[in-house]
C-alpha positions in Angstrom: 0.9 48.6 -37.1 -2.5 47.9 -35.8 -4.4 45.1 -37.8 -8.1 45.6 -38.2 -10.6 42.9 -37.2 -11.5 42.3 -40.9 -7.8 41.9 -41.8 -7.3 39.5 -38.9 -10.4 37.5 -39.9 -9.1 37.3 -43.6 -5.7 36.1 -42.3 -7.3 33.3 -40.2 -9.6 32.2 -43.1 -6.6 32.0 -45.5 -5.0 29.7 -43.0 -8.0 27.4 -43.1 -8.1 27.4 -46.8 -4.6 25.8 -46.9 -5.9 22.9 -44.9 -6.9 19.5 -46.5 -10.3 19.9 -45.0 -11.0 23.6 -44.4 -14.5 23.0 -42.7 -13.1 20.5 -40.2 -10.1 22.8 -39.5 -12.4 25.7 -38.8 -14.6 23.6 -36.5 -11.5 22.5 -34.6 -10.3 26.0 -34.2 -13.7 27.1 -32.9 -14.0 24.2 -30.4 -10.5 25.1 -29.1 -11.5 28.7 -28.6 -14.6 27.6 -26.8 -12.7 25.2 -24.5 -10.2 27.9 -23.5 -12.9 30.4 -22.7 -15.0 27.9 -20.7 -11.9 26.6 -18.8 -10.8 30.1 -17.9 -14.2 31.0 -16.7 -14.3 27.8 -14.6 -10.7 28.6 -13.1 -11.8 32.1 -12.4 -8.9 33.7 -14.3 -7.0 33.5 -17.6 -3.9 31.3 -17.9 -0.9 32.8 -16.2 -3.0 35.7 -14.9 -2.7 36.8 -11.2 -6.2 37.2 -9.9 -7.7 37.2 -6.4 -10.9 35.5 -7.8 -8.9 32.5 -9.2 -10.5 29.2 -8.1 -7.8 26.8 -9.5 -4.8 26.6 -11.9 -4.3 25.1 -15.3 -2.4 21.8 -15.4 -1.5 21.1 -19.0 -3.7 19.3 -21.6 -5.1 15.9 -22.3 -5.8 14.6 -25.8 -9.4 13.6 -26.6 -10.8 12.1 -29.8 -13.9 13.9 -30.9 -16.1 12.5 -33.7 -18.3 14.9 -35.6 -20.4 14.7 -38.8 -17.6 16.5 -40.6 -14.9 14.0 -39.4 -12.7 13.2 -36.5 -10.8 15.7 -34.5 -8.1 15.2 -31.8 -8.6 18.1 -29.3 -6.2 19.1 -26.6 -8.6 19.7 -23.7 -7.3 21.9 -20.9 -6.8 20.3 -17.5 -7.6 22.0 -14.2 -5.9 21.0 -10.9 -9.1 21.0 -9.0 -12.7 20.4 -10.1 -11.8 18.8 -13.5 -13.1 20.0 -16.8 -15.2 18.4 -19.6 -16.2 20.6 -22.6 -19.8 21.3 -22.7 -20.1 20.4 -26.4 -18.7 16.9 -26.1 -21.8 14.9 -27.0 -20.0 12.2 -28.9 -19.8 8.5 -27.8 -18.2 8.0 -24.4 -15.2 5.7 -24.3 -17.5 2.8 -22.9 -19.8 3.2 -25.9 -16.8 3.0 -28.2 -15.5 -0.1 -26.3 -19.0 -1.7 -26.7 -18.9 -1.1 -30.5 -15.4 -2.5 -30.6 -16.5 -5.7 -28.8 -19.4 -6.2 -31.1 -17.4 -5.8 -34.2 -14.5 -7.9 -32.8 -17.1 -10.8 -32.4 -18.0 -10.5 -36.0 -14.3 -10.4 -37.2 -13.5 -13.5 -35.1 -16.6 -15.3 -36.2 -18.2 -15.7 -32.8 -21.3 -13.6 -33.4 -24.7 -14.5 -32.0 -28.2 -13.5 -32.8 -28.2 -11.3 -29.7 -25.0 -9.5 -30.7 -26.3 -9.2 -34.2 -29.5 -7.6 -33.0 -27.6 -5.3 -30.8 -25.4 -4.2 -33.6 -28.3 -3.3 -35.8 -30.0 -1.3 -32.9 -26.8 0.7 -32.5 -26.7 1.3 -36.3 -23.1 0.0 -36.7 -23.5 -2.6 -39.4 -21.5 -0.5 -41.8 -18.3 -0.1 -39.7 -15.4 -1.8 -41.3 -12.7 -3.7 -39.6 -10.1 -1.0 -40.2 -12.5 1.5 -38.4 -12.9 -0.8 -35.5 -9.2 -1.3 -35.4 -8.7 2.6 -35.2 -11.3 2.9 -32.5 -9.7 0.1 -30.4 -6.3 1.4 -30.9 -7.2 4.8 -29.5 -9.1 3.2 -26.6 -6.2 0.9 -25.8 -3.8 3.7 -25.4 -6.1 5.5 -23.0 -6.7 2.2 -21.1 -3.0 1.5 -20.7 -2.3 5.1 -19.6 -5.0 4.9 -17.0 -4.0 1.4 -15.7 -0.3 2.3 -15.4 -0.6 5.9 -14.2 1.3 7.0 -11.0 -0.6 6.8 -7.8 -0.5 8.9 -4.7 1.9 7.6 -1.9 -1.0 7.5 0.7 -4.5 6.1 0.4 -6.1 5.8 3.9 -8.8 3.3 2.6 -8.6 0.9 -0.2 -11.4 -1.5 -1.3 -10.5 -4.6 -3.3 -12.7 -7.2 -5.1 -12.8 -9.3 -8.3 -15.3 -9.5 -11.1 -15.7 -12.6 -13.1 -16.8 -12.7 -16.9 -17.0 -15.5 -19.5 -14.3 -14.9 -22.1 -13.3 -16.8 -25.2 -9.8 -18.1 -25.1 -8.2 -20.6 -27.6 -11.7 -21.7 -28.9 -12.9 -22.2 -25.3 -15.1 -20.2 -23.0 -13.3 -19.6 -19.7 -14.1 -17.6 -16.5 -11.6 -14.8 -16.0 -11.1 -12.6 -13.0 -10.7 -8.9 -13.2 -9.2 -7.6 -9.9 -10.2 -4.0 -8.9 -8.9 -1.6 -6.3 -10.9 1.5 -5.4 -9.4 4.0 -3.1 -9.9 7.3 -1.1 -6.9 9.6 -1.4 -5.8 12.2 1.1 -7.9 14.8 -0.7 -11.0 12.7 0.2 -11.9 11.9 -3.5 -12.6 8.5 -4.7 -10.6 6.8 -7.4 -10.4 3.6 -9.2 -6.7 2.6 -8.6 -6.3 -0.7 -10.5 -7.9 -3.2 -13.0 -5.8 -6.3 -13.5 -6.8 -9.4 -15.4 -6.0 -12.9 -13.8 -7.4 -16.4 -14.5 -8.0 -17.0 -10.9 -7.8 -15.4 -7.4 -4.7 -17.1 -6.0 -2.3 -16.1 -3.3 0.2 -15.4 -6.1 -2.2 -13.2 -8.3 -3.2 -11.1 -5.3 0.3 -10.6 -4.2 1.2 -9.5 -7.7 -1.7 -7.2 -7.8 -0.6 -5.4 -4.6 3.0 -5.4 -5.8 2.1 -3.4 -8.9 0.2 -0.9 -6.7 3.4 -0.3 -4.9 5.4 -0.1 -8.0 3.0 2.7 -9.2 3.7 4.7 -6.1 1.5 3.5 -3.2 3.4 3.4 0.0 1.0 3.7 2.9 -2.6 2.5 3.6 -4.5 2.5 6.9 -7.3 0.0 6.0 -7.9 -2.5 3.3 -11.7 -3.6 2.9 -12.5 -6.7 1.2 -14.2 -10.2 1.4 -12.5 -13.0 3.3 -10.5 -14.3 0.4 -7.3 -15.8 1.9 -5.2 -14.5 -1.0 -6.2 -10.9 -0.2 -5.3 -11.3 3.5 -1.9 -12.9 2.8 -1.1 -10.2 0.2 -2.0 -7.3 2.6 0.2 -8.9 5.2 3.2 -9.4 3.0 3.0 -6.3 0.7 1.3 -3.7 2.9 3.0 -4.0 6.2 1.3 -1.9 9.0 -2.0 -2.0 7.2 -5.2 -3.2 8.9 -7.5 -5.6 7.1 -11.4 -5.0 7.5 -13.5 -8.1 6.6 -16.6 -6.8 4.8 -19.4 -7.1 7.3 -22.0 -7.7 4.5 -20.1 -10.7 3.1 -19.5 -11.9 6.7 -23.1 -11.8 7.6 -24.0 -13.8 4.5 -21.5 -16.5 5.5 -23.0 -16.7 9.0 -26.5 -16.9 7.6 -25.6 -19.9 5.5 -25.9 -22.0 8.8 -29.3 -20.6 9.7 -32.7 -22.2 8.7 -34.7 -20.2 6.2 -37.6 -19.7 8.6 -35.3 -18.1 11.2 -33.1 -16.0 8.8 -35.0 -12.8 8.9 -35.1 -12.5 12.7 -31.6 -13.9 13.2 -30.2 -11.5 10.6 -31.9 -8.4 12.3 -30.4 -9.4 15.6 -27.1 -10.2 14.2 -26.7 -6.8 12.3 -27.0 -4.9 15.6 -23.4 -5.9 16.4 -22.0 -3.7 13.7 -24.5 -0.9 14.4 -23.0 -0.1 17.8 -21.2 3.1 18.4 -18.0 1.7 19.9 -15.9 -1.4 19.7 -16.6 -2.2 23.3 -20.4 -2.0 22.8 -20.0 -4.3 19.7 -18.2 -6.9 21.8 -20.8 -6.7 24.5 -23.6 -7.0 22.0 -21.8 -10.1 20.5 -21.7 -11.8 23.9 -25.4 -11.3 24.4 -26.1 -12.6 20.8 -23.9 -15.7 21.3 -25.6 -16.5 24.6 -29.0 -16.3 22.8 -28.2 -18.5 19.8 -25.3 -20.7 20.9 -27.4 -23.8 21.5 -29.7 -23.3 18.5 -27.2 -22.5 15.8 -23.7 -23.6 16.9 -22.2 -23.6 13.5 -23.3 -20.0 12.8 -21.9 -19.0 16.2 -18.7 -20.6 15.5 -18.4 -18.8 12.2 -19.2 -15.5 14.0 -16.5 -16.0 16.6 -13.8 -17.0 14.1 -14.2 -14.0 11.9 -15.7 -11.3 14.3 -12.3 -9.5 15.1 -11.5 -8.9 11.5 -15.0 -7.5 10.9 -14.7 -4.9 13.8 -11.5 -3.1 12.5 -13.4 -0.1 11.3 -14.3 0.9 14.9 -10.6 1.8 15.5 -11.5 4.8 13.1 -14.4 6.1 15.1 -14.3 9.6 13.6 -15.2 8.2 10.2 -18.8 7.2 9.2 -18.7 3.6 9.7 -21.0 3.0 6.7 -18.2 4.1 4.5 -15.5 1.7 5.7 -17.2 -1.4 7.2 -18.0 -3.0 3.9 -17.3 -3.1 0.3 -20.7 -1.8 -0.6 -19.3 1.2 -2.4 -17.4 -1.2 -4.8 -20.3 -3.6 -5.1 -22.6 -0.9 -6.4 -19.9 0.0 -9.0 -19.6 -3.7 -9.9 -23.4 -4.0 -10.4 -23.3 -1.1 -12.8 -20.6 -2.7 -14.8 -22.3 -6.1 -14.8 -25.6 -4.4 -16.0 -23.7 -3.1 -19.0 -21.6 -6.2 -19.7 -24.6 -8.5 -19.8 -25.5 -7.0 -23.2 -22.3 -8.8 -24.6 -22.7 -12.1 -22.8 -19.5 -13.9 -23.7 -16.7 -11.6 -24.6 -14.6 -12.4 -27.8 -11.3 -11.8 -26.0 -9.7 -10.8 -22.6 -8.6 -7.6 -24.2 -12.0 -6.6 -25.3 -13.4 -7.0 -21.7 -10.5 -5.2 -20.2 -11.1 -2.3 -22.7 -14.8 -2.1 -21.9 -14.4 -2.4 -18.1 -11.6 0.1 -17.9 -13.5 2.5 -20.0 -16.5 2.4 -17.6 -14.3 2.8 -14.6 -12.4 5.8 -16.1 -15.7 7.5 -16.7 -16.6 7.1 -13.0 -13.2 8.3 -11.8 -13.6 11.5 -13.9 -17.1 12.1 -12.5 -15.8 11.6 -8.9 -13.1 14.2 -9.6 -15.8 17.0 -9.8 -17.8 15.8 -6.9 -17.5 16.8 -3.3 -15.0 14.8 -1.1 -16.3 11.3 -0.1 -14.6 11.8 3.2 -13.4 15.1 4.6 -9.5 15.5 4.1 -9.2 16.7 7.8 -10.6 13.4 9.0 -8.3 11.5 6.7 -5.2 13.1 8.3 -6.5 11.8 11.6 -6.8 8.3 10.1 -3.2 8.2 9.3 -2.2 9.5 12.7 -4.4 6.7 14.2 -2.7 4.2 12.0 0.7 5.2 13.5 -0.7 4.9 17.1 -2.1 1.4 16.3 1.3 0.4 15.0 3.1 1.6 18.1 0.6 -0.1 20.4 1.0 -3.4 18.5 4.9 -3.1 18.7 
């Protein structure tokens, strides 16, 4: 028996009337229908439909909290294998904004508020949020943060960039500087991804080794090049935990180290000449340029030249992957830009009330960046990354 559209509508409406909040239930149903329509349009076909115009496939759902004026809904947002999907109507607070609210309220709850935080809270209009509401927000965020930080990783990441951020955090009635170690990688699909965020009280050999061990436990097996500053703990951890991986000393940090031995009056000219080493097209040209530079400045700045000679080889490893744009793998600039954005936001807090609150905020920001990168073009072409892994094996065989 065929049901008319009117009878179908009445049946659906009767179902809503049985809900505790009929209006909220109707809104949730509408948003779910809109998401399904939008996701199918983006995929180029309906779910389970065979269609030549299909662009990608559905890959389950992810839960997302959605706050509205009618109340809070928990939506099941469709996931697409390629391109990602974010509903067009999601205009509620981002995770990072919720995390910032949680930090401010946590500061009040723990009695460590300041005039600056108080003023910020008023500007955000959150004076009336109760401790129970804050707890609910933080609980939802903590679950997402833990899922993101412990998710399985791909087995191969041709390039991994690592660095540490430091923030002032209250601990046992004291303010201590705490390190957040971050790994950022480029997968075989050419997409960028934040791989790990781990809190430690210092950058020691043991902490960096534990950091890389956890990456391996989550699935990482192979990496061609790790890019970082010259911290000894990172170097030792790469050697012990990622056997067969080359280490690239960030050329930007290295140049700063060398310039520390140069007089202020000569720094501009010296720096311009020094940078030419890493702008050469080949490894051999870079070594030739280095010899010319050393002859020119050996007598005038012997300490700077000694620093250059000691760290040069580690700063030239990117030349072995000559089919990759050198600007992308010769320094940690990509990670530094990300860190600056994080610091710009964290400055509004000043001193964090707890390590958990900072981890929550930092991870929330980085999750949003990772989601944005999923829908962007490849950072490095996948075909070139396949050549990177082939080159890695060749370097290992030549070193054997």
